[in-house]
PAVEXDREN-276913 format. One record per residue (C-alpha): x, y, z; residue in one letter; residue number from 1. Coordinates in nm, 3 decimals. Layout:
// residues N
REC;X;Y;Z;A;NUM
...
END
This chain:
// residues 421
REC;-1.263;14.601;27.825;M;1
REC;-1.624;14.496;27.847;A;2
REC;-1.825;14.454;27.531;R;3
REC;-2.154;14.618;27.439;T;4
REC;-2.464;14.489;27.617;M;5
REC;-2.819;14.508;27.484;P;6
REC;-3.036;14.759;27.665;C;7
REC;-3.380;14.644;27.781;D;8
REC;-3.596;14.955;27.808;V;9
REC;-3.913;14.774;27.918;S;10
REC;-4.097;14.938;28.208;L;11
REC;-4.018;14.661;28.457;G;12
REC;-3.647;14.719;28.412;N;13
REC;-3.656;15.098;28.450;T;14
REC;-3.478;15.243;28.752;L;15
REC;-3.709;15.485;28.930;T;16
REC;-3.447;15.657;29.148;S;17
REC;-3.084;15.675;29.248;A;18
REC;-3.184;15.485;29.560;E;19
REC;-3.306;15.195;29.347;A;20
REC;-2.975;15.201;29.158;A;21
REC;-2.787;15.200;29.489;A;22
REC;-2.975;14.892;29.607;E;23
REC;-2.877;14.708;29.290;R;24
REC;-2.513;14.811;29.330;L;25
REC;-2.493;14.701;29.692;V;26
REC;-2.641;14.363;29.607;A;27
REC;-2.392;14.290;29.329;S;28
REC;-2.062;14.463;29.397;C;29
REC;-1.904;14.196;29.622;L;30
REC;-1.991;13.831;29.679;V;31
REC;-1.950;13.671;30.021;D;32
REC;-1.734;13.357;30.004;G;33
REC;-1.392;13.203;30.063;P;34
REC;-1.069;13.336;29.915;V;35
REC;-0.853;13.131;29.681;G;36
REC;-1.003;13.158;29.334;G;37
REC;-0.798;13.355;29.079;V;38
REC;-0.855;13.482;28.726;G;39
REC;-0.584;13.634;28.507;L;40
REC;-0.597;13.858;28.202;E;41
REC;-0.287;13.939;27.997;V;42
REC;-0.271;14.204;27.725;E;43
REC;0.009;14.213;27.465;A;44
REC;0.082;14.470;27.195;H;45
REC;0.080;14.314;26.849;C;46
REC;0.358;14.408;26.608;F;47
REC;0.433;14.311;26.248;V;48
REC;0.767;14.134;26.264;L;49
REC;0.879;14.266;25.926;A;50
REC;0.769;14.623;26.001;D;51
REC;0.722;14.700;26.373;P;52
REC;0.609;15.055;26.301;Q;53
REC;0.297;14.930;26.121;R;54
REC;-0.008;14.858;26.332;R;55
REC;-0.184;14.536;26.216;P;56
REC;-0.532;14.592;26.080;G;57
REC;-0.856;14.453;26.217;W;58
REC;-0.899;14.200;25.936;D;59
REC;-0.545;14.068;25.983;E;60
REC;-0.594;14.025;26.357;L;61
REC;-0.931;13.856;26.336;T;62
REC;-0.814;13.627;26.056;A;63
REC;-0.521;13.513;26.270;T;64
REC;-0.741;13.457;26.573;I;65
REC;-0.978;13.251;26.358;A;66
REC;-0.696;13.000;26.298;T;67
REC;-0.637;12.942;26.669;L;68
REC;-0.712;12.597;26.806;P;69
REC;-0.883;12.567;27.143;S;70
REC;-0.634;12.703;27.391;L;71
REC;-0.515;12.452;27.652;P;72
REC;-0.589;12.680;27.946;G;73
REC;-0.930;12.785;27.821;G;74
REC;-0.859;13.156;27.774;S;75
REC;-1.081;13.374;27.558;V;76
REC;-0.897;13.584;27.297;V;77
REC;-1.013;13.938;27.222;T;78
REC;-0.873;14.245;27.049;V;79
REC;-0.844;14.578;27.228;E;80
REC;-0.918;14.908;27.050;P;81
REC;-0.561;14.961;26.931;G;82
REC;-0.503;14.602;26.827;G;83
REC;-0.355;14.468;27.150;A;84
REC;-0.444;14.101;27.194;V;85
REC;-0.589;13.998;27.529;E;86
REC;-0.607;13.654;27.688;L;87
REC;-0.880;13.629;27.952;S;88
REC;-0.837;13.314;28.154;G;89
REC;-1.128;13.134;28.321;P;90
REC;-1.147;13.142;28.701;P;91
REC;-0.911;12.887;28.855;A;92
REC;-0.922;12.728;29.198;A;93
REC;-0.589;12.878;29.302;D;94
REC;-0.310;13.103;29.167;P;95
REC;-0.081;12.814;29.068;V;96
REC;-0.350;12.669;28.841;A;97
REC;-0.435;13.011;28.697;A;98
REC;-0.070;13.087;28.621;I;99
REC;-0.005;12.745;28.464;A;100
REC;-0.310;12.779;28.239;A;101
REC;-0.216;13.129;28.128;M;102
REC;0.143;13.025;28.059;R;103
REC;0.020;12.746;27.832;A;104
REC;-0.217;12.978;27.650;D;105
REC;0.054;13.241;27.602;R;106
REC;0.280;12.980;27.438;V;107
REC;0.004;12.862;27.205;A;108
REC;-0.105;13.215;27.114;L;109
REC;0.245;13.340;27.045;R;110
REC;0.319;13.042;26.822;S;111
REC;0.016;13.099;26.598;V;112
REC;0.074;13.473;26.575;F;113
REC;0.440;13.426;26.496;R;114
REC;0.354;13.189;26.210;E;115
REC;0.131;13.467;26.076;A;116
REC;0.417;13.718;26.095;G;117
REC;0.318;13.890;26.419;F;118
REC;0.488;13.929;26.755;G;119
REC;0.308;13.975;27.086;L;120
REC;0.503;14.203;27.317;V;121
REC;0.435;14.245;27.687;L;122
REC;0.489;14.614;27.767;L;123
REC;0.274;14.856;27.964;G;124
REC;0.269;15.104;27.676;A;125
REC;0.331;15.097;27.302;D;126
REC;0.677;15.254;27.273;P;127
REC;0.682;15.304;26.898;L;128
REC;0.352;15.375;26.725;R;129
REC;0.120;15.674;26.767;P;130
REC;-0.227;15.601;26.909;P;131
REC;-0.475;15.470;26.653;R;132
REC;-0.791;15.267;26.690;R;133
REC;-0.826;14.957;26.470;V;134
REC;-1.117;14.784;26.645;N;135
REC;-1.430;14.906;26.461;P;136
REC;-1.669;14.826;26.748;G;137
REC;-1.939;15.084;26.812;G;138
REC;-1.847;15.105;27.180;R;139
REC;-1.494;15.213;27.101;Y;140
REC;-1.602;15.464;26.838;Q;141
REC;-1.832;15.620;27.093;A;142
REC;-1.563;15.620;27.363;M;143
REC;-1.326;15.792;27.124;E;144
REC;-1.583;16.068;27.061;R;145
REC;-1.653;16.096;27.434;F;146
REC;-1.288;16.158;27.519;F;147
REC;-1.251;16.409;27.235;E;148
REC;-1.552;16.613;27.344;T;149
REC;-1.455;16.599;27.713;S;150
REC;-1.112;16.752;27.655;G;151
REC;-0.915;16.435;27.723;T;152
REC;-0.884;16.315;27.366;G;153
REC;-0.507;16.261;27.372;E;154
REC;-0.502;16.072;27.702;A;155
REC;-0.817;15.881;27.610;G;156
REC;-0.670;15.770;27.277;A;157
REC;-0.347;15.661;27.447;A;158
REC;-0.539;15.471;27.715;M;159
REC;-0.756;15.290;27.461;M;160
REC;-0.493;15.208;27.198;T;161
REC;-0.145;15.228;27.353;S;162
REC;-0.160;15.070;27.699;T;163
REC;-0.160;14.710;27.817;A;164
REC;-0.182;14.541;28.155;S;165
REC;-0.176;14.223;28.356;I;166
REC;-0.507;14.202;28.542;Q;167
REC;-0.550;13.990;28.854;V;168
REC;-0.902;13.897;28.965;N;169
REC;-0.946;13.772;29.321;L;170
REC;-1.245;13.663;29.524;E;171
REC;-1.396;13.930;29.748;A;172
REC;-1.365;13.691;30.041;G;173
REC;-1.582;13.664;30.352;P;174
REC;-1.802;13.967;30.415;R;175
REC;-1.625;14.030;30.746;S;176
REC;-1.298;14.079;30.556;Q;177
REC;-1.422;14.298;30.271;W;178
REC;-1.307;14.628;30.418;A;179
REC;-0.965;14.493;30.508;Q;180
REC;-0.913;14.330;30.166;R;181
REC;-1.029;14.632;29.966;V;182
REC;-0.814;14.868;30.174;R;183
REC;-0.510;14.645;30.124;L;184
REC;-0.575;14.605;29.750;A;185
REC;-0.560;14.985;29.724;H;186
REC;-0.266;15.025;29.965;A;187
REC;-0.063;14.778;29.759;L;188
REC;-0.124;14.979;29.442;G;189
REC;0.173;15.216;29.449;P;190
REC;0.416;14.945;29.563;T;191
REC;0.303;14.700;29.297;M;192
REC;0.305;14.973;29.030;I;193
REC;0.671;15.037;29.119;A;194
REC;0.750;14.663;29.110;V;195
REC;0.574;14.602;28.777;A;196
REC;0.650;14.930;28.598;A;197
REC;0.727;14.850;28.234;N;198
REC;0.645;15.149;28.016;S;199
REC;0.923;15.410;28.012;P;200
REC;0.867;15.485;27.644;V;201
REC;0.544;15.593;27.475;L;202
REC;0.482;15.692;27.116;G;203
REC;0.847;15.705;27.017;G;204
REC;1.016;15.870;27.313;G;205
REC;1.109;15.842;27.678;F;206
REC;0.847;16.006;27.899;T;207
REC;1.047;16.036;28.221;G;208
REC;0.804;15.793;28.392;W;209
REC;0.872;15.431;28.476;Q;210
REC;0.503;15.354;28.418;S;211
REC;0.377;15.575;28.137;S;212
REC;0.068;15.357;28.139;R;213
REC;-0.019;15.472;28.489;Q;214
REC;0.059;15.830;28.391;R;215
REC;-0.190;15.810;28.104;V;216
REC;-0.461;15.673;28.332;W;217
REC;-0.385;15.950;28.581;G;218
REC;-0.455;16.211;28.314;Q;219
REC;-0.813;16.090;28.275;L;220
REC;-1.112;16.196;28.483;D;221
REC;-1.061;16.086;28.845;S;222
REC;-1.438;16.042;28.883;A;223
REC;-1.409;15.753;28.637;R;224
REC;-1.051;15.633;28.678;C;225
REC;-0.949;15.731;29.030;G;226
REC;-0.949;15.501;29.334;P;227
REC;-1.287;15.397;29.475;V;228
REC;-1.177;15.385;29.837;L;229
REC;-1.360;15.628;30.067;G;230
REC;-1.217;15.827;30.356;A;231
REC;-1.230;15.538;30.603;S;232
REC;-1.261;15.239;30.372;G;233
REC;-1.481;15.070;30.633;D;234
REC;-1.772;15.006;30.395;D;235
REC;-1.650;14.921;30.043;P;236
REC;-2.003;14.859;29.913;A;237
REC;-2.112;15.210;30.012;S;238
REC;-1.789;15.353;29.866;D;239
REC;-1.869;15.182;29.535;W;240
REC;-2.225;15.310;29.535;V;241
REC;-2.107;15.665;29.594;R;242
REC;-1.840;15.637;29.325;Y;243
REC;-2.063;15.478;29.061;A;244
REC;-2.358;15.712;29.108;L;245
REC;-2.142;16.027;29.108;R;246
REC;-1.948;15.920;28.799;A;247
REC;-2.068;16.088;28.478;P;248
REC;-2.243;15.875;28.220;V;249
REC;-2.012;15.809;27.927;M;250
REC;-2.231;15.618;27.680;L;251
REC;-2.599;15.545;27.629;V;252
REC;-2.726;15.260;27.412;N;253
REC;-2.993;15.402;27.183;S;254
REC;-2.969;15.119;27.068;P;255
REC;-2.608;15.166;26.956;D;256
REC;-2.361;15.330;27.196;P;257
REC;-2.373;15.709;27.182;E;258
REC;-2.141;15.940;27.379;P;259
REC;-2.287;16.172;27.643;V;260
REC;-2.121;16.507;27.584;T;261
REC;-2.243;16.685;27.898;E;262
REC;-2.155;16.603;28.259;W;263
REC;-2.442;16.390;28.388;V;264
REC;-2.382;16.187;28.706;P;265
REC;-2.567;15.857;28.689;F;266
REC;-2.763;15.960;29.000;A;267
REC;-2.910;16.257;28.813;D;268
REC;-3.024;16.033;28.531;W;269
REC;-3.175;15.780;28.771;A;270
REC;-3.357;16.052;28.968;D;271
REC;-3.500;16.199;28.649;G;272
REC;-3.323;16.535;28.676;R;273
REC;-3.182;16.466;28.328;V;274
REC;-3.318;16.233;28.062;L;275
REC;-3.066;16.068;27.831;L;276
REC;-3.190;15.919;27.509;G;277
REC;-3.526;16.070;27.602;G;278
REC;-3.577;15.829;27.892;R;279
REC;-3.473;15.724;28.240;R;280
REC;-3.214;15.448;28.282;P;281
REC;-3.279;15.077;28.301;T;282
REC;-3.101;14.813;28.503;K;283
REC;-2.907;14.729;28.188;A;284
REC;-2.802;15.094;28.158;D;285
REC;-2.663;15.080;28.511;L;286
REC;-2.477;14.756;28.437;D;287
REC;-2.336;14.913;28.121;Y;288
REC;-2.237;15.230;28.306;H;289
REC;-2.024;15.018;28.539;L;290
REC;-1.827;14.885;28.242;T;291
REC;-1.723;15.245;28.161;T;292
REC;-1.571;15.300;28.506;L;293
REC;-1.202;15.213;28.529;F;294
REC;-1.076;15.249;28.888;P;295
REC;-0.753;15.072;28.983;P;296
REC;-0.954;14.826;29.196;V;297
REC;-1.301;14.757;29.058;R;298
REC;-1.557;14.548;29.251;P;299
REC;-1.740;14.311;29.018;R;300
REC;-1.855;14.054;29.270;G;301
REC;-1.482;13.982;29.288;F;302
REC;-1.190;14.227;29.310;L;303
REC;-1.062;14.325;28.967;E;304
REC;-0.711;14.465;29.015;I;305
REC;-0.619;14.681;28.719;R;306
REC;-0.305;14.878;28.809;Y;307
REC;-0.026;14.650;28.682;L;308
REC;0.173;14.713;28.366;D;309
REC;0.206;14.422;28.127;S;310
REC;0.544;14.262;28.206;V;311
REC;0.753;13.993;28.029;P;312
REC;0.672;13.623;28.044;D;313
REC;0.964;13.563;28.280;A;314
REC;0.815;13.804;28.535;L;315
REC;0.437;13.816;28.518;W;316
REC;0.386;13.483;28.699;P;317
REC;0.585;13.619;28.994;A;318
REC;0.396;13.949;28.987;V;319
REC;0.060;13.768;28.980;A;320
REC;0.166;13.535;29.261;W;321
REC;0.297;13.823;29.472;T;322
REC;-0.025;14.021;29.454;L;323
REC;-0.236;13.713;29.522;T;324
REC;-0.025;13.595;29.816;A;325
REC;-0.021;13.939;29.976;L;326
REC;-0.400;13.958;29.968;L;327
REC;-0.505;13.597;30.028;D;328
REC;-0.248;13.472;30.281;D;329
REC;-0.338;13.623;30.622;P;330
REC;0.020;13.643;30.752;A;331
REC;0.149;13.792;30.425;A;332
REC;-0.139;14.038;30.424;A;333
REC;-0.040;14.163;30.769;D;334
REC;0.319;14.208;30.651;I;335
REC;0.204;14.392;30.338;A;336
REC;-0.034;14.621;30.527;A;337
REC;0.245;14.736;30.759;E;338
REC;0.505;14.763;30.482;A;339
REC;0.286;14.977;30.253;T;340
REC;0.135;15.208;30.513;E;341
REC;0.373;15.495;30.440;E;342
REC;0.334;15.473;30.060;V;343
REC;-0.031;15.368;30.030;A;344
REC;-0.130;15.684;29.840;T;345
REC;0.192;15.744;29.643;A;346
REC;0.037;15.655;29.307;W;347
REC;0.206;15.923;29.096;D;348
REC;0.543;15.888;29.269;R;349
REC;0.538;15.514;29.207;A;350
REC;0.458;15.560;28.840;A;351
REC;0.716;15.833;28.792;R;352
REC;1.028;15.705;28.972;I;353
REC;0.924;15.361;29.094;G;354
REC;1.178;15.178;29.304;L;355
REC;1.418;15.473;29.297;A;356
REC;1.205;15.605;29.584;D;357
REC;1.356;15.459;29.900;R;358
REC;1.021;15.419;30.077;H;359
REC;0.866;15.235;29.783;L;360
REC;1.180;15.026;29.748;H;361
REC;1.167;14.921;30.113;A;362
REC;0.798;14.834;30.087;A;363
REC;0.852;14.641;29.765;A;364
REC;1.141;14.439;29.905;L;365
REC;0.940;14.342;30.213;T;366
REC;0.639;14.246;30.002;C;367
REC;0.814;14.039;29.735;V;368
REC;1.023;13.863;29.998;T;369
REC;0.708;13.765;30.188;A;370
REC;0.553;13.638;29.866;A;371
REC;0.869;13.447;29.767;A;372
REC;0.877;13.267;30.101;E;373
REC;0.531;13.130;30.021;R;374
REC;0.582;13.052;29.654;A;375
REC;0.555;12.692;29.526;P;376
REC;0.842;12.527;29.342;S;377
REC;0.674;12.586;29.004;E;378
REC;0.731;12.960;29.051;L;379
REC;1.081;12.955;29.199;T;380
REC;1.256;13.076;28.885;E;381
REC;1.017;13.365;28.824;S;382
REC;1.010;13.466;29.190;M;383
REC;1.388;13.456;29.217;D;384
REC;1.413;13.687;28.917;L;385
REC;1.163;13.930;29.067;L;386
REC;1.331;13.934;29.408;V;387
REC;1.674;13.994;29.254;R;388
REC;1.537;14.281;29.046;S;389
REC;1.370;14.445;29.344;V;390
REC;1.682;14.399;29.559;E;391
REC;1.875;14.594;29.297;R;392
REC;1.605;14.861;29.278;G;393
REC;1.522;14.769;28.920;R;394
REC;1.204;14.685;28.735;C;395
REC;1.118;14.574;28.382;A;396
REC;1.110;14.940;28.272;A;397
REC;1.483;14.968;28.348;D;398
REC;1.561;14.658;28.141;D;399
REC;1.357;14.783;27.846;F;400
REC;1.511;15.130;27.868;A;401
REC;1.858;14.974;27.852;D;402
REC;1.760;14.783;27.538;R;403
REC;1.624;15.097;27.375;V;404
REC;1.938;15.297;27.452;V;405
REC;2.156;15.015;27.320;S;406
REC;1.962;14.915;27.009;S;407
REC;1.687;15.167;26.940;G;408
REC;1.314;15.126;26.990;I;409
REC;1.234;14.934;26.672;A;410
REC;1.516;14.682;26.721;T;411
REC;1.426;14.632;27.087;A;412
REC;1.065;14.566;26.988;I;413
REC;1.163;14.323;26.713;T;414
REC;1.389;14.128;26.948;E;415
REC;1.111;14.101;27.207;M;416
REC;0.851;14.015;26.943;A;417
REC;1.071;13.734;26.814;E;418
REC;1.108;13.595;27.164;G;419
REC;1.455;13.720;27.255;D;420
REC;1.348;13.826;27.605;L;421
END
């Protein structure tokens, strides 16, 4: 999640209309350029090895992070609201380099945390502990109050403190391909959710969903968390403008983040129909507003793909490669577009039953096979594992569910935290 930005309220930075805000959004949402560059972000739930039901405190987490050496892959380490630890890798020239760097950083991070008595577990949702915020940041306090006052307190708390993902960031590509790439990034969503589902348990019990993480996100306001894609998808910049300006303002920096408890679309604030904090918005307010929008594919100059559950170390390299190959390789993209056409909007079905749906299973098998045929030797082992799982109609959620049934949630977590994957 993005961190708090200062708000410059000087006159020259004030937005005078929704039209002015739209111009700024169009200019920044996607950057014309070649494909190929990749950035990865990996979130892991942090557990106390001696007591997996206890959530580590803020001071414990920050003290452990302070002992980290410079990570070999250059990732930045941050702590999410509920204490999940995130590695944000720098942009790499290609997916192989991005995956290698993140693998190295995961090894280094896990080693230091294990010495401190903590285990970092890659699951899409915390299966054991109730939601609770440990990050004291003002942004997260304000978000918590926003969700409570908007009637989505339970889902908001779960989203903030009990979910974790693998995020894949890809270049927007040449302007002439923007519409095609954004449409495909959305169309792949349900299939990739089914492939990467890894959260059948949340807060101590089975939910009946393969991806409880996606279920939680689906319970939040669709104006903030739903797909951006418009009816035709022919103009992704205009779709983003429409989405961002219609979305209600969540927080206003005055100067600290304060929740907005009434429904105020950003366009109304920019046009002066409503004043928040006693003023009209600035350019910094617009930039900050964008950090409070959480669609499954978010344009940030690049394409930020946010719909994947966090999956085990043996699998996430294959998942990251698959998504990248299906979007960046023209022949694979054509295969993926055809394979996913029938299931392109099956978001809830994918999260609920995943590969048990025969249409999603067929699409997934076609997609991962196309990606595997293009995978380099460094990823053979991970890709083979992913292909075998999909062939059998299984995902990481099935493997974790089996462990829970066999050993119980706490034991399953401890085994994973200690590295018995």
